[in-house]
Phi, psi and omega in degrees: 000106177277118183294344180268359175251135187256345176073021178230181184295341183268003186307307181299318180295315180295318179297319179296317179296316179298314181297316183289317186285322186244309195277329181278340183296126178080005180280122178302143183305319180296320179295319177299319178296319178295321177297318178299313180295325177298318178296318180292330182254024183309322182289346177252090190311308185296320180292312180299315181295324177298316179296321178295320179292324176296317178299319181292324177297325181279329182217074191300328182240020179285135184301322181297320179292315180298317180293322176300314177297314180304309184296321178300306181297319181300306184287342175272001178076016179266071192291325178296320178290322176298322179296320178298319178289324177300321176298319178295319177297320179296317178295317179297314182290328175296316178297314181296329180267000183058047179256161173298155185280352178258111184302335180294335183262002179281135179251157181300335181272359182284340179205170181277063182295332183281352180257102187299333181286347178281107190294318182296311176298325179295320176301319178297313181299316180295324178295317179293324178295316177299317178301312181298311182300315181293323175301316179297311182299328181271007175089004178269069190294322180295316178295318178299316179297316179300317181293320178295318179296325175294320177300316180297322177295318183284331184230069186296338177274359173058046179294334181258001173082032179290332183295336175298317178295320178296320177299319178299314179298318182290334180272349183300134179086354178266149176288138175284138178263000000 
């Protein structure tokens, strides 16, 4: 489950808006070109990863680069590496939202989490969702549950779909009917 993919008809549009409004701003042209080339060479792992690393060298903490790395590792099944990038995204989004660096201490009133159109808080929620999901996939269920419960607290109307993850955790070990 890629937290940056929404699974609906608006996915491409939402990703483009997110990238343009938040992620593309301040991205050096050369780094943008490397991200573009990484996408074009996705099927060539070493080539795509080289382009992503070049983009990161040019813009080491830029959100667009971090998300590009995250998605590459995620879709290539390199979940431990994706988790490391998810941590970086979480730190970046906490900084951008002026939040404490420990997600456990973030409160629903610390940012406009309930307003889906607010890109910075949404970036934080999606970063935390990716972190939670990867913790679950890697067998760190208690950490994953804590992160999902924090998501539900921050986004009680569940605009980003965290309750699906909580349902999965709650059903674990039960027989399917």
